[in-house]
C-alpha positions as CSV (number, residue, x, y, z in Angstrom):
1,M,65.7,91.6,183.1
2,T,68.1,94.1,183.9
3,V,67.5,97.6,184.2
4,P,66.2,98.1,180.8
5,Y,63.8,95.7,180.4
6,E,62.4,96.4,183.4
7,A,58.4,98.8,183.8
8,V,59.5,101.5,184.4
9,R,56.9,102.8,186.9
10,A,54.4,105.5,185.9
11,R,54.5,109.5,187.6
12,R,50.6,109.8,186.5
13,E,47.8,106.3,185.5
14,L,44.3,107.2,184.1
15,T,41.9,106.2,182.5
16,V,40.4,107.9,179.1
17,V,37.1,107.3,177.1
18,S,36.6,106.5,173.3
19,A,33.7,108.0,171.6
20,D,32.6,104.1,171.2
21,G,32.6,104.0,175.2
22,T,36.0,101.7,175.5
23,R,38.3,102.1,177.6
24,I,41.8,103.4,177.4
25,H,44.5,102.9,180.3
26,V,47.3,106.3,180.1
27,E,50.1,106.0,181.8
28,E,52.9,108.9,182.0
29,Y,56.4,109.1,183.0
30,G,59.2,111.2,183.3
31,R,58.2,115.2,183.5
32,A,55.4,116.7,183.9
33,D,56.8,119.6,183.1
34,G,58.5,118.2,179.5
35,P,57.8,118.6,176.6
36,P,55.2,115.8,175.6
37,L,55.7,113.0,173.6
38,V,53.4,110.0,172.7
39,L,54.3,107.2,172.1
40,A,50.9,104.1,170.9
41,H,52.3,100.4,170.1
42,G,51.9,98.0,168.1
43,W,50.0,94.7,167.9
44,T,49.9,91.7,170.7
45,C,51.7,94.6,172.5
46,S,51.0,96.9,175.5
47,T,52.8,100.0,177.3
48,L,55.3,97.8,178.5
49,F,57.2,97.4,175.0
50,W,58.9,101.1,175.2
51,A,60.4,101.0,178.9
52,P,63.5,101.1,177.3
53,V,62.7,104.1,176.0
54,V,60.3,105.4,178.6
55,R,63.6,104.9,180.9
56,A,66.0,107.0,178.4
57,L,63.5,110.1,177.4
58,A,61.6,110.3,181.0
59,A,64.4,112.8,182.6
60,D,63.7,115.0,179.9
61,F,60.5,114.7,178.5
62,R,56.6,114.5,179.8
63,V,56.5,111.2,178.5
64,I,52.7,109.5,177.5
65,A,52.0,105.6,176.9
66,Y,48.3,104.2,175.9
67,D,47.4,100.9,176.0
68,Q,45.0,100.0,172.4
69,R,42.3,99.0,173.0
70,G,41.6,94.9,173.9
71,H,45.4,95.2,174.6
72,G,47.6,95.8,177.9
73,R,45.2,97.0,180.8
74,S,42.2,98.4,178.5
75,A,39.3,97.3,177.5
76,S,38.6,95.3,174.5
77,P,35.3,96.1,172.3
78,R,32.3,94.3,173.1
79,S,32.5,92.8,169.5
80,R,33.9,92.9,165.9
81,A,32.1,96.5,164.8
82,G,35.4,98.0,168.0
83,Y,38.1,96.8,165.4
84,G,39.4,99.0,162.8
85,T,41.8,101.5,162.4
86,A,38.3,104.4,162.6
87,Q,38.2,103.5,166.6
88,L,42.4,103.4,166.5
89,A,42.4,107.0,165.4
90,D,38.7,107.3,167.9
91,D,40.9,105.9,171.2
92,L,44.2,108.8,170.1
93,E,42.1,111.2,169.4
94,A,40.5,110.8,173.6
95,V,43.9,110.2,174.4
96,V,45.7,113.4,173.2
97,R,42.4,115.6,173.7
98,A,43.0,114.2,178.1
99,V,46.7,114.2,178.4
100,L,47.0,117.7,175.9
101,P,43.6,119.6,176.9
102,G,44.9,123.0,175.1
103,G,42.7,126.8,176.2
104,A,39.6,127.8,174.4
105,S,38.9,124.2,172.7
106,G,41.4,121.6,174.0
107,A,38.6,120.2,176.6
108,G,36.7,119.1,173.1
109,A,35.3,116.9,174.5
110,S,33.4,119.3,177.2
111,G,30.9,118.6,176.7
112,A,30.6,115.0,176.1
113,G,30.4,111.7,177.5
114,A,30.8,108.6,176.4
115,S,28.1,108.8,174.5
116,G,28.9,111.0,172.9
117,A,28.4,112.2,168.4
118,G,31.0,111.0,166.5
119,A,34.9,111.0,167.3
120,S,34.6,113.2,169.3
121,G,32.7,112.3,171.2
122,V,35.1,111.1,174.2
123,G,36.5,111.6,177.9
124,A,34.0,110.4,180.1
125,S,35.0,107.8,182.4
126,G,32.5,106.3,185.1
127,E,33.5,108.4,187.8
128,G,32.8,111.8,185.9
129,P,29.6,113.7,185.8
130,S,27.3,111.7,182.4
131,G,27.7,114.0,180.6
132,D,25.0,114.3,177.8
133,G,27.3,115.1,175.1
134,D,25.6,119.3,174.7
135,G,27.8,120.7,176.1
136,G,30.1,123.3,175.7
137,G,31.8,121.6,173.0
138,T,32.1,122.3,169.2
139,G,32.1,118.4,168.5
140,D,33.8,118.5,165.9
141,G,37.3,119.3,167.7
142,T,37.5,122.4,166.3
143,G,35.7,124.5,168.9
144,D,38.1,128.1,168.7
145,G,41.0,127.0,168.0
146,Y,43.4,124.8,169.8
147,D,46.0,127.4,171.6
148,G,47.6,125.0,173.9
149,E,50.4,122.2,173.9
150,K,51.7,120.2,170.7
151,A,53.7,116.8,171.2
152,V,55.8,114.3,168.9
153,L,54.1,111.3,167.9
154,V,56.2,108.3,168.0
155,G,54.2,104.8,166.7
156,H,54.8,100.9,166.3
157,S,53.8,99.0,163.9
158,M,50.4,99.5,164.6
159,G,50.9,101.8,166.9
160,S,52.3,104.2,163.3
161,M,49.5,103.1,161.6
162,T,47.0,104.2,164.4
163,I,48.8,107.9,163.3
164,M,48.1,108.0,160.0
165,A,44.5,106.6,160.1
166,A,44.1,110.0,163.4
167,S,45.6,112.4,160.2
168,G,42.7,113.7,159.9
169,R,41.7,114.5,162.8
170,T,41.5,118.5,164.0
171,A,42.3,117.4,167.7
172,V,45.4,115.6,166.5
173,Q,46.9,117.8,164.4
174,E,46.2,120.6,166.2
175,R,48.2,119.1,168.8
176,T,51.2,117.0,166.7
177,A,54.5,118.9,165.8
178,A,56.0,116.3,164.7
179,V,56.0,112.2,164.3
180,L,58.3,109.3,164.1
181,M,56.4,105.7,163.1
182,T,58.6,103.2,163.2
183,S,58.5,99.7,162.1
184,T,55.0,99.5,160.0
185,G,53.3,99.5,156.9
186,S,50.6,101.5,155.2
187,A,49.2,99.0,153.0
188,R,49.5,95.8,151.4
189,L,50.6,93.9,154.1
190,L,50.5,90.4,153.6
191,G,51.6,91.2,149.9
192,S,55.5,91.6,151.4
193,T,55.2,90.1,155.2
194,Q,58.2,87.6,154.3
195,V,58.0,85.4,157.7
196,L,57.4,82.2,155.1
197,P,60.4,83.2,152.8
198,P,59.7,83.7,149.0
199,R,61.6,81.1,148.1
200,F,59.8,77.9,149.8
201,S,55.8,78.8,148.2
202,S,54.2,80.5,146.0
203,R,52.9,84.4,146.3
204,R,49.6,82.8,147.0
205,V,50.1,80.4,149.8
206,R,52.9,82.8,150.9
207,R,49.6,85.4,151.5
208,A,47.4,82.3,153.0
209,F,49.9,80.8,155.4
210,H,50.2,85.2,156.4
211,R,46.9,86.0,157.2
212,Q,46.1,83.0,159.1
213,L,49.1,84.2,161.4
214,L,47.3,87.2,161.4
215,V,43.8,86.0,162.3
216,S,44.5,82.4,163.9
217,R,43.1,81.8,167.7
218,L,45.4,79.8,168.8
219,P,46.1,80.4,172.3
220,L,49.8,81.1,172.5
221,G,49.8,79.6,176.4
222,P,53.2,80.0,178.6
223,V,57.2,81.8,177.2
224,T,58.6,78.3,176.4
225,P,62.1,78.1,175.2
226,V,59.7,76.2,171.8
227,S,58.0,79.8,171.7
228,R,61.0,81.8,171.9
229,A,62.4,80.8,169.4
230,A,59.4,81.7,167.1
231,L,58.9,84.7,168.1
232,K,62.9,85.7,167.1
233,Y,62.6,84.1,163.6
234,G,59.4,86.5,163.0
235,V,59.6,89.2,164.8
236,L,63.0,90.5,166.1
237,A,66.8,89.7,163.8
238,S,68.7,86.9,164.7
239,G,71.0,88.7,166.2
240,S,69.2,90.0,169.0
241,T,69.6,88.7,172.4
242,R,68.7,86.6,174.8
243,E,67.1,89.3,177.4
244,Q,65.6,91.2,174.2
245,V,63.7,87.8,172.9
246,A,62.4,87.1,176.3
247,F,60.6,90.7,176.9
248,S,59.3,90.7,173.2
249,A,57.7,87.0,174.1
250,R,57.0,88.2,178.0
251,I,54.7,90.8,176.2
252,V,53.3,89.6,173.1
253,H,52.1,86.5,175.0
254,A,50.1,88.8,177.4
255,C,47.6,89.6,174.5
256,G,44.4,87.4,174.6
257,A,44.1,85.4,171.7
258,R,40.9,87.0,170.4
259,Q,42.3,90.2,170.8
260,R,45.2,88.8,169.0
261,S,43.0,88.3,166.1
262,E,40.3,91.3,166.3
263,W,43.5,93.4,165.4
264,G,44.8,90.9,163.3
265,R,42.1,90.8,160.9
266,V,42.3,94.7,160.2
267,L,46.4,94.2,159.5
268,A,45.3,92.3,156.7
269,A,43.1,94.1,155.3
270,L,44.5,97.6,156.2
271,D,44.5,100.2,153.9
272,L,45.6,103.4,155.0
273,D,47.5,104.7,151.8
274,A,44.8,108.2,152.1
275,E,46.1,108.5,155.5
276,L,48.9,108.7,154.8
277,A,49.2,111.0,152.7
278,A,47.2,113.6,154.2
279,L,49.7,113.5,157.5
280,T,50.9,116.5,156.7
281,A,53.6,116.9,160.2
282,P,57.7,116.4,159.8
283,T,57.4,112.9,160.0
284,A,59.9,111.1,160.0
285,V,60.4,107.4,159.3
286,L,62.0,103.8,161.2
287,V,62.5,100.2,160.1
288,G,64.9,97.7,160.1
289,T,66.7,95.9,157.3
290,A,65.9,92.7,158.1
291,D,62.5,93.3,159.0
292,K,59.8,90.7,158.3
293,L,56.6,91.7,159.3
294,T,57.0,95.5,157.5
295,P,59.8,95.4,155.3
296,P,61.5,98.4,154.5
297,V,60.0,98.0,151.7
298,H,56.9,99.7,153.3
299,A,59.7,102.5,154.8
300,R,60.8,103.3,151.2
301,G,57.1,103.6,150.0
302,M,55.9,106.2,153.1
303,A,58.7,108.1,152.9
304,A,57.7,109.2,149.1
305,A,54.5,109.1,149.5
306,L,54.6,111.7,153.2
307,P,54.1,115.2,152.4
308,N,56.1,116.3,154.7
309,C,59.3,112.7,155.9
310,T,61.8,115.0,157.6
311,D,64.1,111.5,156.7
312,L,64.3,107.6,156.7
313,I,66.2,105.6,158.6
314,E,66.9,102.5,158.7
315,L,68.9,100.6,161.0
316,P,71.0,97.3,159.0
317,G,69.8,93.5,160.1
318,L,67.5,94.9,162.8
319,G,64.3,93.8,162.6
320,H,60.2,94.3,163.5
321,M,60.9,95.2,167.6
322,T,63.2,98.9,166.6
323,P,62.5,99.8,169.6
324,I,63.1,96.9,172.3
325,E,66.5,95.6,169.1
326,D,67.9,99.2,169.3
327,A,66.4,101.9,171.7
328,D,69.4,104.6,171.6
329,A,68.1,104.3,167.4
330,V,64.3,104.7,168.2
331,V,65.5,107.6,170.8
332,A,67.8,109.5,168.6
333,A,65.5,109.5,166.1
334,V,62.6,111.5,168.1
335,R,65.3,113.7,170.5
336,K,66.1,114.7,166.9
337,L,62.3,115.8,165.6
338,A,61.7,117.0,169.1
339,A,64.8,119.4,168.8
340,A,63.8,120.1,165.7
341,H,60.0,121.1,165.8
342,L,59.5,121.0,169.7
343,R,60.3,124.0,172.3
344,V,59.6,125.5,176.0
345,G,58.6,128.6,177.0
346,A,60.6,130.3,179.6
347,A,57.3,131.4,180.6
348,S,54.6,129.3,181.0
349,G,56.3,125.9,180.1
350,D,54.5,124.6,177.1
351,A,55.6,122.9,174.5
352,R,54.9,124.0,170.4
353,A,55.4,123.9,167.0
354,V,58.2,126.2,165.9
355,D,60.3,127.2,162.5
356,D,63.9,127.4,164.2
357,P,65.5,123.2,163.3
358,H,67.8,124.5,165.9
359,T,65.8,125.2,169.3
360,D,67.3,122.0,172.1
361,P,64.2,120.7,174.5
362,R,66.6,119.8,177.0
363,T,67.5,123.4,177.4
364,D,64.6,124.7,177.0
365,T,63.1,123.2,179.7
366,R,65.3,123.6,182.6
367,T,64.6,127.2,182.3
368,G,61.3,127.0,182.7
369,T,59.3,128.1,185.5
370,G,57.4,125.2,186.4
371,T,54.0,125.9,186.1
372,G,53.7,124.0,182.8
373,T,52.3,121.0,185.5
374,L,49.5,118.5,185.0
375,T,46.1,119.9,183.9
376,D,43.4,118.1,186.3
377,P,41.7,115.6,183.7
378,L,38.3,115.8,185.4
379,T,37.9,119.0,184.7
380,D,38.6,119.2,181.9
381,T,37.8,116.2,180.4
382,R,35.6,114.8,182.4
383,T,39.3,111.8,182.9
384,E,39.8,109.3,185.1
385,E,42.7,109.4,186.9
386,K,44.8,106.8,189.4
387,S,47.7,107.6,191.7
388,A,50.6,105.7,190.9
């Protein structure tokens, strides 16, 4: 692998605990005092997926990525009940509470351990104090009003669905300055997927084929020339490079068959239209025009349904893995949102939403005093931190 597709060494690693006790692996890269970005990857991927994007943004931003439950180094749910869009929202909420602890209600999970009630019962790791779910927090994430940092949230595929699913969570809303959703859809995935082209079969046969593709528990086995060719056909553009295909295969083949199947069941029945309509943060939508898994019809429909869509970006000839196929385009979209909706205070180093679309976060960051360094999550959210 050449440099763009090599793993980026994390500056910090930590584990947060979601509402049902599932342990979520989180990595931070780049500047500790930079404006924050939170990256959520898609189905069968991991934090490694973001390497080309992280590498391009780390010099100017505090980049936070995490493994979705059942992926990478995060734990897998113990039963099928642990797979669902509500659980994706729980995990994102746990992550943003831990990495953006804020002030008055920033440590919203301060009294909630793994046994805490509801989506806000997050934070206590195996090494932190054994919270009993009845501490100083209110339990609903509202507290006395969040007064801390906000981030640009970036999702790919199921990661964007995660952001949609969490649109009604107060703790996530308070910490969101803007959103970039790439290569995704909000509902009716089986009806539009084009892995099996329409000319080859009826609509009913295509739906059955695509559902089986999602829910199959057949192991992928080792990466071979045949598996690389199949993956390229299904999720990348015909013009993708050999390295892009090999990098994608390395990531996808690392996902367990059971976890892949369980999440596939969730995707097959996905319906987040209501949650999409409730996503009020400034949001850009990006898609490759040759995406077979979530074709552009989804992006266009989402752009029309969003209350505050700032941009619809269609990348000609690209497939589903847009952050790998054209990292520069994704990075440019992130920077545009950050410039419009984040700034770094010259005195405090905190990133907040702003109304001035001309603010340049890179300029503001570099005039900071560096006081906005990482808060110790062991103090604020009882998060387990590991040295990188």
